[in-house]
N, C-alpha and C positions, 0 to 999 in steps of 0.2 A: 482789713478791719473785721472783727467778729461780727456777724450779723446776730443782733438781740431780737428782731422781729423779722419774720419771711412770710408773706402772703401770697399764696402761689395758686393761680387758676381758681380763685373762690368766686362762685356764685351764690347769691342768698335770696331766700324768699320770705315775705311776711304773708303768711296763709298762702293764697294763690298768687300774689302779686310779687314778681321778680324785682329786686331793688339793686343787685349787683350781678355783673356780667363778667367772669372770667378775670377778676381783678387781679394784678401782680404788683407787689411793692415789697420794699424791704427798709430797715432801719438799721445800721451798724453802731456799734458801741460809741459813745462821745458825739453822735451826730444830733441834729434837730433837723428833721425833715417836714417840709410842709405838704399839706394835703389841701388843695384848692378846688373850688367849684362852686357853681351857683347853688342857690336854694334848691334843694331836692336832687342835687346831682349824685348824692350817695357818701356824702363825707360821714355822717352819723351812722349810717348802715354799716359802713366798713368797721366803724369801732364796735356796732354791736354784734357783727360777724367775728370779731377778734374775741369779744368778752362773752360770746354765746349767750346773747339776749333776745329773746323772742324772735329768733330767726331759725330757719331751716338752711342748712349751707351744704356746699360739695367743695371739693378742692381741698388744700392743705394749708394750716397755718402752724408755725413753729415761734416759739417764743421763750426766750431764756434757755435755749438749748433743748427744749422739749416739743414735741408734737402734741397740738392742743387735742385733736380729735373732737371726742364728745364731752370734754371736759366740762363740769359746770362753771358757772361765773365766779363762785368763791373759790374754786380751786386755782382758776386762772389767776386771780388776785393773789393768792397765797403763793403761786409760782414766780411772782414778781412783776406781774402787770399793773401799774395803778391807772386809773381812769377818772378824768374830771370831766362829767357830762355837762352838756349845754346849760342846764338848768340848775348846775351848783348842788343842789340837793344838801346843803349843811343843815343841821338841826336847829332851827331858830328859837326855840324854847332854851336851849343850852348856852352856856357863854362859850367863847372861842377856845378857852384852855379845856374845857369839858368835851367839846368836839374834837379835839387833839388827842385827849386821854381816851375817849371812845374808840377812836382810830388806833391807838396803841393797844387796847384790848382786843380789837378785832384782829390783830395781827396775829393772835394765837402763839405766843411765845418766842416770835422771831425778835431778833435785835432791830429795836426801833430807833428812829431819831428824836433826840430829846427836844425840849422846847427851845432850850438855848441855841440848839444848833439851827433849828428852824428860823429863829429870830434873825441869826447872822446872815441867812440866805433871803430873808424876808424882813427887812426892817421896818416895814409898814406894819407887820404882825404885833410886833410889841405891845404898843399903846391899845391893841383891841383885845387883849388876852381875857380881861375880865367883863368884857361887854357881851351881851346875849346877841345871837344870831339875828333877831329880828330888829336889833337897835343899829345895825351895818348897813352902809350903802352897797348898792350892786358891786363897785368895785372891791370895797373891803369884803364882801361875801366871796369874791372870786379868789383873792389873795388866801382867805382861809381854806377854800375849797382846794387849791394847789397845795398849800402846806398840808393840809390833812391827807392827801393822797401820797405825799412823800414820807409820811410817819413809818410806814412799813418797809421803807428802804427798796421801793421797786426798781427793778432794772430797766424797765419801759414804762414811759408815761405817755398816757393818751390825752391830749388837751383838746376838747370840743368847742372850738368858738370862745376862747377865754377872753377876748376883747369886745365881745358883742355888747353893745348899749352902753358902753363905758365911756367917760369923759376923756378927752385927748390926753390930759396930765396924767390921768390914772393909767390908760393905756400905756404911756411912756415908761411909768414905774413899774407896771407889770412886765412890759417888755424886757426891761433891765434885769428883773429878776430871773424871768425865763431863760435869758441868755446866759446865766451862770449855773443853771441847773446841771447840765453835763460835767462841770468842772467842780461844782461845791457837793453834788450828790451823787455822781457818777452814773447818771441816769440816761438813757438814750430817749429823745422825745420826738412823738409824731404828732405835729400841729395842724389840726384842722382850722383853717380860718377862711373869712371872706376879706379881711382886711390885707389886701395885698402887699401894703407897705411893711405891715409887720412881719409877714411871712420872708419878704425880700430881706428885711433887716436881719431875721434870725437864723433862717434855714442855710443849708449847702445845697440841698437838692428838693426839688419840688415834683409833686404828681398832681396831675389836674385830671378830675373826674368829670364827665359829662353823662347824664342819664345813666348812671351805674357802670360807667365805663372808663378806663384809663385811656385819656385821648392825647396826654403829653406826660413825658418823664424825663427829667434832665436836669443840670446844674441850674440852680436858682439865678445866678448871674446871668446865664445866657436868657433865661425867660424874662428877667427884669430888663433886658437890654432890647427886647423884642416887642414893641408896643403894637404892632399890628396883631401878633399872636395872642397878646394879652387881650386886646379888645374883641378878637374872634371867639376866643373860649371863654372869657369871663365878661365882657361887655364893659371891662374897666381897664384902666392902665395906671401903672405906678407913677406916684407924683415924682416931680423932678426936683 
């Protein structure tokens, strides 16, 4: 399959502190790939390195068929890399519909996903359209953040801890929507999560980070079946 994202030998620094050490990973078209690790393992740092946000990096990153090099963040986004950060960052003073319109404006003339298409992929979105961001629950804000990232029709989507702090029912609903993203929107997904059950349900392959290094890579099913490995690398095990 065509690789939509390839990270090769990437190390990254925040100031003098090194956050990533020779990281290799890839995501193919149509895939959901899990990125696991304890707090501080380097998941968000990996996303920051891809998006070129506040880091100095070495190594090579390719996305959507292009080498990113020193490409600024906005250019990476225009190339076709969507990003939903851990803190969601929706505009709370605007309605959901206005948040989506702003994302369409930021797409810079590219063909965008219309609201009706977004609602088809995210049924939870429709009753929220006229509500302001500060009137939404955390789960509702997360749905909006993912939908907003899809407006510009990215080829790669980076999801950073999308289920963190959400109620189990909302996690289940969001999980169902994420599972349909490759089919409904043609996007490859790199999913950073601490919820091992979510990653096990959604992904075909996983990478596990520990102190900025990839310490495991392989099929999700193999990782899900190895409780000792889960406990050693994550101090948790997938539920049965």
